[in-house]
N, C-alpha and C positions, 0 to 999 in steps of 0.2 A: 258245412261248406267250405270253412277252411282246411279239415282234412283233405279235400278233393284238390285242393290248390298245393298243397305242401307235399304230399305223398309222394307226386311225380319226382320231385327233386329229391327225396330222401331216399328213394328208390336207384336213384343214379349210381350212388356211390356203394349200393348193397355188399359187394364183394370185393371193394378196391379201399386197400388201406395202407399209408405209408409204414415201412418198419420201423420209423422213427417214433411212431404213435404208440407203439407196443410199449408195455413198461417194462418188458423182457425181452431178449436179444433173440429176434425170429429165426436168424440163423442157427443158433444154438438150440432153438425148439425142433428145428426140422432136422438138426442132426442126431438130436435125442431121438424121435421118431424114427429115422433111418436107420439108427443103431438098434432099436428094438425090431424094426423090420427084417434089418440084415441077419439078427440072430434067428429068424424064422425060416426067412425065405429071400434070398439074394437076388435072384432073377425079380422077385417083387420089388425089392429095393429098388433096384435098376430103374422099374416103371413108375415107382413113385417119385423118384428124383424127376424124371422126364416130365412127368405129369405136372408137378408141380412148375416146372420151367414154362409149361405151356399154358396154365390155366387163364394167365391173363389176357393173351394174344390169341391163343386158339383153345376156348373152352371145349369145342367139339372134341379135338385130338386127346385133351386133357380127361374128358370123361371115359373116353376109351381107354386111355391109358390106368385110370383109375378103377375101371371096371376089370382090367387085367390083373391089378393088384387084389381086388377084393375076390376075384376067381380062385387065387392062389391062397389067399390069406382073407376070407371072410369076415372073421371078427377084429380086423386092423380098425380101430375105431378112426384113426386120422384120414385114413382113405374114406372111410363113410361119410364122415363130415364133409370132406372138401368134394367128393363126386357129389353129395348132396348141394354144395354150393353152384357149382357148374351146370348141374342139372338146372336148378332154377334159373341160372342165367339163361339157359338154351331153352325155359318156357315149360319145361317138366318139373313143375311145382308140387303135385301129388308125389311124384316117385321121389323127387328131392326129401320131401318132408317124410317119406318111409325110410330112407337111409339115416336121416338124422335122428329118427326116433329110435333105430338100432344101435346108433352110435350112442347115444344117452343111455340105451339099456347096458350096453358094455362098459360106459363109463361114464359117471354122472359129473363130468368136469365144466369148467365155466364154458370152454370153447364149445364142447357139444351142445350144451343147453343153449348158449348164444345163438349157434347157428340155426338149432331147431327152431327158435323162436323168428329168427330173420326169414327162414324159409315160411313158416305159416304166415307171415306179414305179407308175404308175396300172392296168396292168395287173394281172388277175385272180390271184391266187397260183397257180391251176393253170394259168394259161397265161405265166407267168414263167419262159421256159425259160433254161438255163444260159447260152446265147449271148445272150439279152437281160439277163441280169443283167452279164454282163461288158461288154457295150456301154454301160450305164447307168454302171456304175462308172468305165469308160475315160472317158465323156466328163465326168462330173461331176469326176474328179481331174485331166483336162486343163485345165478351166474355172477350177478353183482355182489351178491354176499360173499361167495366164494373167493372172488377177486376184485374185491373193491378198489385196488390201485390198477387195474389192466383197462388201458384206455379203449381197447379192441372191444372189451365188453361193454364199456360205456357208449363207444359209438353205435354198436348193436341196440343196446337199451333206447338211444335218442331216435332210430328207426322205426323200433317198436311202438315206441310212445307216439310218434307222429302218424304212424299207420292205424293206430287203434284210438287216435286223439286222448292219449294219456298224458295231460299239460304238464301234471305235477312229476311224474316220472321224468318228462322231457327236462323240467326245469332243475330237478336234481343230476340228473347225468350230464348236463350242460355244466353247472357248477363244477362238477369232478372233473370234465375235460377240460375245463380252463385251469383247472391246478394240474392237470397231469401232462397236457399236450396243448399248451396255448398257441404255440407257433405252427400247427397244424392246418391246412385248409380244412379240414371236415369239422374241426372243432368251431372254427370261424362260421361255417355254412350251419351247423345247427343253431349256433348262438343266433345267427341273423334270422333263422326261422321261427325261432323262440321269441326274438325282438317283435317280429311281425305280428304274431299271434299276440301279444302282450299290446300292440298299438305304439310299440317304440320304433318307429319307421326311422327315425334320426340313428337310432343304434343299431338297426338293421343295415343301413348305409354303410356306416363306419365298419362293422363286421365283413360286409363284403367287399369293401375296399381293401381290410384288411388280407382277404382272400385272394384278392388280386395281386396284392403285392407278394404273397407266399406263394404265387405260382399257381393259381387255381385254373382248372383247364377252363378255355374259353366257353365250350357248351356248358359247364356247370354254372360259370357265371350268367350265363345268358337265361340259364334256367331259373337261376335266383333273382335275377332282376325281372322276369316275367312275374313270377310268383308274387314280389314285392308290389308290381303294379296292379296285380289283381286285388290282391289283399287290400291297397289304398282304394281301389275303385268300390269295394265291398263295404269299406269302413266309410268312405265319404261318396256317396251315389250322387251328391249335388255337385261334385267337383267339376264332372265332365260336363254336364249342360253349363254351368256356370262359367267354364272355361271356354266352351262353344259359343256362348253368348257375347263373353268378352272379346273373342277372337272376331266374332262377327260385327260388333260393335266398333272394333276397332278399324277393320276394313271400312266398314260404312263411314267413320269420321275421315279417313283416310280419302275415299270417293269425294264425301262433300269438299274436302280441301282441294282436291284435284279438279272439281268442277268449279269452285270459286277462282281459284287460278287460271283456267282456261278462260272463265269468263272475262277475268281482268285484264288477260293478256289480250285477249280479242278488243277489247275494249280500247287498249292503246292502240292497237294497230288501226282500229278504226278512225281516231284521232289523227295519226300518223297518214293514213291515207286520204283523208279529207283536208288537208293542209293546202293540197293546190286546188284552186278554184275548179279547175276543169277535171278534178279527180284523178286515178290512174287507174291502171290493168288490175291493180291488188283490190279494189273495193268488191270484185266479184268473188275473189277468193274469200276475202272478211265475211261477205253475206253467207256463203255458203259454210262458213266455219260457224257462224251466229247460228244458222238454221240447225248444224249438227248438235251444237251444244245445247239448244233449247230442246231437241228432241230427247237428249240424253238428259237431261235437268227433269222434264216432264215424266219419263219413264223412272228416274231414280225417285220421285216423290212418291209414286205409287209402291214401287219396291219396297221403301222405306216404312210404309205403313205397317204390314205386318211385324218388322222390329218394334215400332212404335206399341204395338199392342201386346207383344211379348214384354217390353218394359213396363206397362200399365199392369198387367196381370201380376207379373213378378213381383211389383211393389207392394201389390195389394197383398199378395201371398206372403211377402218377407215381412210386412209390417203385423199379421194375422200370425206366423209363425215367432216373432219376437213378442208378442203377448203371451202364447203360450208357453214359451219357455220361461218368462218370469213368474209365471204362474197367475197372472191377472188378464181377466178377458172383458173388456170393456165392451157390451155388448151394442149399446147404443153407437159408441164411436164406429165400431166395425161395422153396423150397419150402413153409417152414412158414407164411410169408405168404400163398400159393396156396391152401393146405389150410384157413386160416382164414377167407380170404375165401369159398371154397365152403361152409365149414360157416356163415358167417353168413347167407349167401343161402340156403342149405337150412332155417335155422332161421326165417327170415321166410317162405319158402313154407310149411314145415309149420305155423306158427301161425296161417295164413291159411286153409289149405286143406284141414288134416286137423282132422276135427271129434272133440272130445271127448264121449263120452255125455253127454245131459244128464240125470241121475237126482238127484231130492232124496236127500238123506241118510236114513238111518233104515230102520227096518221097517214096511212097512204093516199095518194091522191090517184085519180084515175089515171089512163094513159092518154085520153082525151082532154083531160083538162091543162090548162094553160100550155097552148100548141107552140108560143114563142120559146118558152122556157125550155121544152122538150127539144126545140130544134137548137137551142144553145148546148144542151146536153150530148146532143149527138156531134154538134161540130166538135166540141173539145174531145169527145171519145175519138174522133177520126183524125184529130190531130195530133194525140198523144199515139193513137196506134192501136187501140184497144178495143173490145167490143163495147156494146152500147150497155145503159144500166138496164134492169129488169124492173126496177122499183124505185119510188121515191118517196120518203115518209117525212112530213114535216112535223116538227118539235115547236115547244113553246118559247126557246130560250135562242141562244146563240151557236148554238153546234152546226159543225159541219164534218162529215166523217163518212167512211164506206163500209161496209163489210160484204163478205164473201160465205153464202152458207150452203150448207151441203155440196162441197165442191167433189166434183168427179171429172176427171180427166179435162180440167180447166173450164167448166161449163155451171158452176156455181150460181147461186143465185145472186147478182149483186145489186147491193141497195145503197141508195144516197140518203143520208140523214142530214137533214137542213132545218137549221133553227129559223124560224120567222122572225125573231128578233135580231138576226144578223144584217136582214136585208136594209135596215133604215139608213140614209145616207152613202150606201154601196152602188157605185157604178158597174155597169156592165162589163167592162174591159178587166175590172179588178174582180168581179165574179168569176169570169173565166178563168183568169188566172189560178183563183183559188181552187175552180174544179179542177183545172188541171193538175194541179197538185194531188188532189184526192185520185183521179184518173191513173197517176203516176205510179201510185199503190199497185192499182190493178196491173198495170203494163211491167212493174217488177214482181207480180205475182208475190206481194207483201201479206194480201189476204188469201191466197190459196192454201189448201192444206187443211181446211177445217177449224181453222182458230186454235193451234194446238194450245199455244201459250194462253189464251183466253180461257179457253176449257179448265187448264190447270191452277189458273188463278181465280176462277170460280170456284173451283173444288175446295181449294185451301181456304177462301172466305167462308163458303157453305161450314168447313168443318168448324172454323174458328166461331161462325154465329152459333151453332149448334152447343157448342162447348160453352159457350158464355150463357144461352139460355138453360141450360141443364144445370148452371152452376160449377161447372169443371173446371172453369177458367182460371185457376188456382196455380200460385207459384209452385206448389210440390208436385204437379201434374207434367209428366214428362211429355204426355201428347201436346199440352200447351205450349211448351217451350219449342217444341218441335215446329208448329205450325208456325210461331211467331218467327223463329229463326229461318226457316224454309221459303217462308213469305218474303223474308227480306233477299235472301239471295236470290231465289228463283227471280224478284221484280228486277233487282239490281241487272241480272243476265239478260232478261227479256227487254228492260227497258234501254238498255244497251243496242240492244239489236233494233229497238222501234227507233232511237234517235238517230241511226244509220240511214232505217228507212225514210225517217222525215227527210234528211238533207238530200237523198236521192230523189224524193218525189219533190222537193223543191226545185231541183235543176229541171226537171220536165216543165214545169211551171213557169220557171224564166227562161227556159229555152224556146217555149210556145209563145208566150205573149209579153216578153221581156223583164228585165229586171225591174225597171220603175213601176209596172204594172202590178209585179208580185210584192214588192216594198210596200206600196200603197193597200194593198190588199189585206197583207199580214198586220199593217199598222192597224187598218180598219177592225179586224178580229178581235185586237186587243183592245182598242179604245172601246168598241160596243159591246164586248163582253163586261166590263168594267161599268160602263153608264148602264146596259140595260139590269145587270145586277142589284145597281142602286136606286134604280128606277123601281123594280119589283119590290124591293125593301121597302121602299116609301109607301108605294101602293097597297102593301098588305098592311103595312102599318097603319093607314087610313081605314083599312076596311076593319081590323080589328078594334083599335081604339076610338075610331070616329064615327064607326058604323056606316062608312061610305061604300057606295056601290060603283061598279066601272062595268059598260057595256062593251066597252073595247080598251083592254088592258093597255095596248101599245100607244093610244091615243090620250090616255088619261093624263091629268095634271094633276100630281099629288099636292097635299096642301101645303107641302114643305118641300119646295123644288130642288133638284139634285144641282150641288153648285159645279160650275164646271172647273173650277179650278180643284176640287176634291177629285173629280176625274182624273184631270191632269197628272196629280201627284201619284194616284194610284198607277195611272199608266207608265208614269216614267219609272216607278217604281218597280213594275213589271219587266219593262225593258233593261233596267241597269241590273236586274236579279242575276245571280250566278246560276248556272245549271247543278243540278244536284245528281250523283249517280241514279236516284230513283226517279228522275224525271223522263215522261216518254218522249219528250222533244227538246232539242238543243237549246239554248238560251235564246230569246228573241232576238237579242243585239247580235249574236254570231250568224243567225239566219239570214237578219238583215245585211250585215256585212258581206256574209257569202254571196248574197243574190247581186250586191253592188259590185263585187269583184268581178261576177261573171261578165257585167257589162254587155248584156244581149239585149237587143231591141226587138225580138220577138217578130211574130208577124205583122203586117202593117194593120194600122187601126182601120176597122170597117164601119159602115153606116151604123148606126146604133151601140156603138161601143162607150158612148160617153154619154148616154142615157142611164137613167136610175134603174138599179135592178129590179125596182118594183114594177117597171114598164113590162117585164116579162110575165107578168101575173094578170089574169084577167079581172079579179076582184078584190083589190087589197082589202078594202073595208070587211067584207064578207070574210074573207080570209083571215083577219087579224080576229074578228069577232068568234069565229071557228076555235081558234087556238086560245081566245080568252075563256071561253066555255070549258075548255079541258083545264085552264088553270083554275078555275071555279070549282070544277070536279075533285081534282085535287086538294083543294084546300077543305072541301066540304068533307071528304073523306077524313080530315084531321081534325073536323069540328069546327073549322072557321067557314061562317055562313057571309058570302059576298053577294050582294045585291044585283041584280043586272041593269037598276037604271044606271045612268050616267051621272055621279055626284062631283065630278073633277070641277077644279076651281074655274076652268074654261067655260064648262057647261054653265055654273052658276052665275059668272058674269054675263053671259049671253044671256039667262034667262032674266037678271036685273036690268039687262038694256032694253 
């Protein structure tokens, strides 16, 4: 393989050798040859001189002139040797070899022997028979013995050694050339090729630079550099893929950095655009920027997964190679690492290709159930200027959210998720304001587009879950670090967009039903969430510790009632909490302050607006019992059995009475 790499370079200089590289005076040598020929034929001597002058720049003319010389003096060995050289240059290798053999037969000089060997070396690899190989080596070795101090002979021997992969001969002649002609380009060239063969690439580089300083032709330097690159590629086959991996990783990391900077920049622009209570024209541009960044971030996650897989596989391969290198193969350890590697790859594939059913939480209520509530929903949708809901789902807690699934041309299925636990103490006016906030998301098309951010977050979560279940969630697993890091980055970007969406949705609610109604409604959501969580905690504690059942969780009175002061303290804590970059909503205090600053009265209060929100539902007790059954089923799935009898303190007091 190495021979095929370097022989091209060696043959570039087949018949190009500086006079200074000779151990004798070339002019004197030619003068002696001319004198010899002049004595035989003056006309031939003139043609010989012209041929010598033409052979470097016009080898075809030189061949013709040497032919004229030989026609007049057939046994003139100098003309035979030099016509051999130009014939080889012109591609007439067989003819050249025949001429050099004739020259050797006439005079067995070092020059003729070297010329014959070089001519044979020009034969195609397939035509270079064993006998030709032996002939060339015998000729060049004899030439070196006849003229051990002739740099031309040793240069020719270097060529033969390279062509025939005779590395010891190459080494011997390079040593001689370094002594005879250290300041010649070709000495450095052959030395560089020998260094490449030995794997001494730094020495080869130094030789190439030395040749450059000595005035080497650009094409020769280029050929040497290409040969060096090929040799290095063969010596280190891993270097190119590793370099490609490093470059890909660097580009990927730069992309992550740019994505993070873009997200942080847009986040700052968001805060600036929302400083004015009424907003400004830049809000629309910021929303578009956020949407673009989310799309890019989502795509970047999926593009990153193949790179993560390469790191995981490469890490396992590197560890395996390390053990093979040191001669110790811990079979059990490698088996464990192999299993974890496969588990990581499987977790990655499952997170992408295995779809989780996209079903909103809660229980759907029929279109004809609770007609007054349906009227309020239609009223709010009309007030905000968006189409009505397709579905209402009730949950057991204090949820309030909207989703839009399967969106096509703005006609996705719209769903309202309403927690029954939120309705206690809430008035219709405040409920309308809260619903207006949710419908504001529809109006702003926050839910359109198939929930890309939600899908990506779900994919990241699924990958993390599968890694944890398989035991691959370890510090040395690059996939685990990627999941953790990208989750934080993507969450920060998407939650920044979410905060902007929440503020804009708040404005719809405030403008529709007034600042006061929205502020009361938002406070109610916070207070009721805290109170209901505490109520459920005490009620479940009674069920597990005291074996008490509840027919209606929402009306149940725990053995240890929830203290109002505890609720107030936790509510105050939430109201005073500062927003985190990873929060999906702005800080409650900021939302309340913004709503107050808008100072909107909203539409006039209507009849029924001051009624309890529960008045919009047909049968409160039946609905609460229905949700209680769902809670009971959820706890039962976790091994907690809750009776259906009402064992609350209030019920016991009534029984005692």
